[in-house]
C-alpha positions as CSV (number, residue, x, y, z in Angstrom):
1,M,-13.9,-11.4,-5.6
2,I,-12.9,-9.2,-2.8
3,L,-10.6,-6.6,-2.8
4,F,-9.1,-4.7,0.4
5,V,-7.7,-1.4,0.1
6,S,-5.3,-0.3,3.0
7,G,-4.9,3.4,3.0
8,G,-7.9,3.6,0.2
9,S,-8.6,7.5,1.2
10,S,-4.7,8.4,-0.3
11,E,-4.3,9.6,-3.7
12,L,-2.7,6.2,-4.8
13,G,-5.6,4.3,-3.2
14,R,-8.6,5.6,-4.8
15,T,-6.4,6.1,-8.4
16,L,-5.9,2.0,-8.0
17,I,-10.0,1.5,-6.6
18,R,-11.2,3.0,-9.9
19,Q,-8.8,0.9,-12.5
20,V,-9.9,-2.0,-11.2
21,W,-13.5,-0.9,-10.2
22,G,-15.0,-3.2,-13.1
23,Q,-13.0,-6.1,-11.8
24,Y,-14.5,-6.9,-8.0
25,D,-17.4,-8.1,-6.7
26,R,-16.7,-5.6,-3.6
27,I,-13.8,-3.3,-2.9
28,V,-13.1,-2.4,1.0
29,A,-11.7,0.6,1.0
30,H,-9.8,1.5,4.4
31,Y,-9.4,4.7,5.9
32,C,-8.0,6.4,9.4
33,S,-9.7,9.9,8.9
34,H,-9.8,10.9,5.7
35,K,-14.0,9.7,5.2
36,E,-15.1,12.6,2.8
37,Q,-12.6,11.6,0.0
38,L,-13.6,8.0,-0.2
39,K,-17.5,9.4,0.5
40,A,-16.9,11.5,-2.7
41,L,-15.1,8.5,-4.6
42,K,-18.3,6.3,-3.9
43,A,-20.8,9.0,-5.5
44,E,-18.7,9.0,-8.3
45,L,-18.8,5.2,-9.0
46,E,-21.7,4.3,-7.6
47,G,-24.2,7.3,-7.9
48,E,-24.7,10.1,-5.4
49,N,-27.7,7.7,-3.8
50,A,-25.4,4.9,-3.7
51,P,-26.9,2.8,-0.7
52,E,-24.6,3.1,2.6
53,G,-23.2,-0.6,2.0
54,G,-22.8,-1.6,-1.9
55,K,-20.0,-2.3,-3.8
56,L,-17.6,0.4,-2.0
57,V,-17.1,-0.2,1.4
58,L,-15.5,2.2,3.7
59,A,-14.2,0.4,6.6
60,Q,-12.4,2.9,9.7
61,A,-9.4,2.2,11.5
62,D,-6.3,3.6,13.2
63,L,-3.7,1.4,11.7
64,A,-1.2,2.5,14.7
65,C,-3.6,1.5,17.8
66,E,-3.6,-2.9,17.4
67,S,-7.1,-3.2,19.1
68,Q,-8.9,-0.8,15.9
69,V,-6.7,-3.0,13.3
70,K,-7.9,-6.4,14.9
71,S,-11.6,-5.3,15.5
72,L,-11.4,-4.2,12.1
73,C,-10.6,-7.5,10.7
74,S,-13.4,-9.0,13.0
75,V,-16.1,-6.9,11.0
76,L,-14.5,-8.1,7.9
77,K,-14.5,-11.8,9.1
78,E,-18.2,-11.5,10.2
79,K,-19.6,-9.6,7.6
80,E,-17.8,-12.2,5.0
81,L,-15.8,-9.9,3.2
82,L,-12.4,-11.8,3.7
83,P,-10.3,-10.6,1.1
84,D,-9.0,-12.7,-2.3
85,H,-6.6,-9.3,-2.9
86,Y,-4.4,-7.0,-0.3
87,V,-3.2,-4.0,-0.8
88,S,-1.7,-1.7,1.3
89,F,-0.7,2.3,1.0
90,P,-0.3,3.3,4.4
91,A,2.9,5.1,5.1
92,A,3.9,8.2,7.5
93,P,4.5,11.2,6.0
94,A,7.9,11.6,4.3
95,R,10.5,13.2,6.6
96,I,14.2,14.2,6.3
97,E,16.3,14.2,9.4
98,K,19.9,13.1,10.4
99,F,20.1,9.8,12.2
100,H,21.9,11.0,15.5
101,K,18.3,13.3,15.5
102,M,16.1,10.9,15.3
103,K,13.9,9.8,17.9
104,W,13.1,6.1,19.0
105,E,9.8,6.8,19.4
106,E,8.9,8.2,15.7
107,L,10.6,4.9,14.4
108,E,8.5,2.7,16.6
109,N,5.4,4.9,15.3
110,D,6.3,4.5,11.6
111,M,6.7,0.9,12.3
112,G,3.5,0.2,13.7
113,L,1.5,2.5,11.0
114,Q,3.5,-0.1,8.4
115,L,5.1,-2.9,9.4
116,K,2.7,-4.1,12.7
117,S,-0.6,-3.6,10.9
118,N,0.4,-5.4,8.1
119,V,1.7,-8.4,10.0
120,L,-1.5,-8.2,11.9
121,M,-4.2,-8.1,9.0
122,L,-2.0,-10.9,7.1
123,Q,-2.3,-13.3,9.6
124,Q,-5.9,-13.0,9.3
125,F,-6.4,-12.6,5.3
126,L,-3.5,-15.0,3.8
127,P,-5.1,-18.3,6.0
128,A,-8.1,-17.8,4.5
129,M,-6.5,-17.2,1.3
130,A,-4.4,-20.5,1.3
131,K,-7.6,-22.3,2.5
132,R,-9.5,-21.0,-0.7
133,K,-5.8,-21.9,-2.4
134,Y,-5.8,-18.2,-4.2
135,G,-4.9,-15.0,-2.9
136,K,-2.8,-12.1,-4.0
137,A,-1.1,-9.4,-1.7
138,V,0.7,-6.0,-2.4
139,L,2.9,-4.2,-0.3
140,M,3.9,-0.3,-0.8
141,L,7.4,-0.3,-0.8
142,S,9.9,2.1,-2.1
143,S,13.3,2.6,-4.7
144,C,15.1,3.2,-1.5
145,T,15.1,-0.8,-1.1
146,A,16.7,-0.9,-4.4
147,G,20.5,0.7,-5.4
148,T,22.0,3.7,-2.7
149,P,19.2,5.1,-0.4
150,P,18.9,8.8,0.3
151,K,20.9,10.7,2.9
152,Y,18.5,11.6,6.0
153,W,16.1,8.7,5.6
154,S,17.3,5.9,8.1
155,A,13.7,6.0,9.8
156,Y,11.6,5.4,6.5
157,T,14.1,3.4,4.7
158,T,14.5,1.1,7.4
159,V,10.6,0.6,8.0
160,K,10.5,0.0,3.9
161,Y,13.2,-2.9,3.9
162,A,11.8,-4.7,6.8
163,L,8.3,-4.5,4.8
164,L,10.7,-5.8,2.1
165,G,11.6,-8.6,4.4
166,L,7.9,-9.6,5.1
167,V,7.2,-9.5,1.4
168,K,9.9,-12.3,0.9
169,S,9.1,-14.1,3.8
170,L,5.9,-14.9,2.9
171,A,6.2,-15.4,-0.8
172,V,8.1,-18.6,0.1
173,E,5.8,-19.5,2.9
174,Y,2.3,-19.4,0.8
175,G,3.5,-19.4,-2.6
176,E,2.9,-23.1,-3.2
177,K,-0.5,-22.8,-1.1
178,G,-1.8,-20.3,-4.3
179,V,-0.9,-17.5,-3.1
180,R,1.4,-14.5,-4.2
181,V,2.7,-11.8,-2.4
182,N,4.9,-8.3,-4.1
183,G,6.4,-5.4,-3.3
184,V,6.5,-1.9,-5.8
185,S,9.2,-0.1,-5.2
186,P,8.4,3.9,-6.9
187,S,10.6,6.7,-7.0
188,M,9.0,9.9,-5.4
189,V,5.5,10.3,-6.2
190,G,3.8,13.3,-6.7
191,T,1.2,12.9,-4.4
192,K,0.1,14.9,-0.9
193,F,2.6,12.6,0.6
194,V,5.7,14.7,0.0
195,E,4.3,17.8,0.5
196,N,5.7,18.5,4.0
197,L,9.5,17.7,2.0
198,P,10.7,21.1,1.4
199,H,10.3,22.3,-1.9
200,L,14.0,22.5,-3.0
201,V,14.6,18.8,-1.9
202,I,11.6,18.1,-4.9
203,E,12.7,20.1,-7.2
204,K,15.9,18.7,-6.9
205,N,14.4,15.1,-7.7
206,Q,12.8,16.3,-10.9
207,M,16.0,17.8,-11.7
208,E,18.3,14.7,-11.6
209,H,15.6,12.4,-12.8
210,P,15.9,10.7,-15.9
211,L,12.8,11.5,-17.3
212,G,12.8,15.0,-15.5
213,R,9.5,14.8,-13.1
214,L,8.2,12.6,-10.0
215,A,5.9,9.4,-11.0
216,R,2.5,9.8,-11.4
217,P,-0.1,8.1,-9.0
218,E,-1.6,6.0,-12.4
219,E,1.7,4.4,-13.3
220,V,2.6,3.1,-9.8
221,T,-1.4,1.9,-9.5
222,G,-1.2,0.6,-13.1
223,V,1.7,-1.8,-12.0
224,I,0.1,-3.2,-8.7
225,G,-3.3,-3.7,-11.0
226,M,-1.3,-5.8,-13.6
227,L,0.0,-7.6,-10.2
228,L,-3.4,-8.5,-9.4
229,S,-4.4,-9.7,-12.3
230,E,-3.9,-13.1,-14.7
231,Q,-0.8,-11.6,-15.9
232,G,0.5,-11.3,-12.5
233,D,0.0,-15.0,-11.8
234,Y,3.7,-16.2,-12.3
235,I,4.9,-13.1,-10.1
236,N,6.1,-14.2,-6.8
237,G,8.4,-12.5,-3.9
238,E,9.3,-9.4,-6.1
239,N,10.0,-5.9,-5.3
240,I,9.2,-4.2,-8.6
241,V,11.0,-0.7,-9.0
242,I,8.8,1.7,-10.3
243,S,11.4,4.7,-11.1
244,G,11.5,5.9,-14.5
245,G,15.4,4.9,-14.5
246,S,16.4,6.6,-11.3
247,V,17.4,3.5,-9.8
248,M,18.9,0.4,-11.9
249,G,20.4,-3.0,-11.0
């Protein structure tokens, strides 16, 4: 069983890998520029003298670059590492801005990093899963796709809704072929992803939250792990909100 984690060097990516380590034969962890975090994780999980290959395989690509994404897929195919399970974490750093000040190029870059890269990779991975009549894909969305989205997050919200559309359409197309596609939508998570936000925004979010705090990475990856397990076999096309009660249907 092979797991591919897009954005594997992120805090969420590394947390997930630790949680599901014993469930896979190989785990391919993608990174763009933060290889050191994954090398440290590999040493932690496999030992300081772990071989270059080993169970945790590091794969580099700039997901904003179409040619690099396609090259990555080709390498995985050549090395017989096409995944049974696929999890996608990449996202541009969160930013708050009024809509009339948003630059189209920034939105386009966000779409390329998240939507286009997922489309390109899943176009390679899902047919292989369908041929095996088994596979699972989980995409990171956001609680902004449930209920009323926050002000001044138009670019972020637009991209996440596009990903939600992708999740639902793929779930319908591939469900009967043994493939499950779902999304998880956490509220604000306490990771480096939100570090560039004003401190007052984070503080306000915590103060107004029913639990009085941000989500922890392991609380999000725990749900992803469930979706990847047998317990998630009958879950398909869902957008699972992980908000601690801050967003309710």
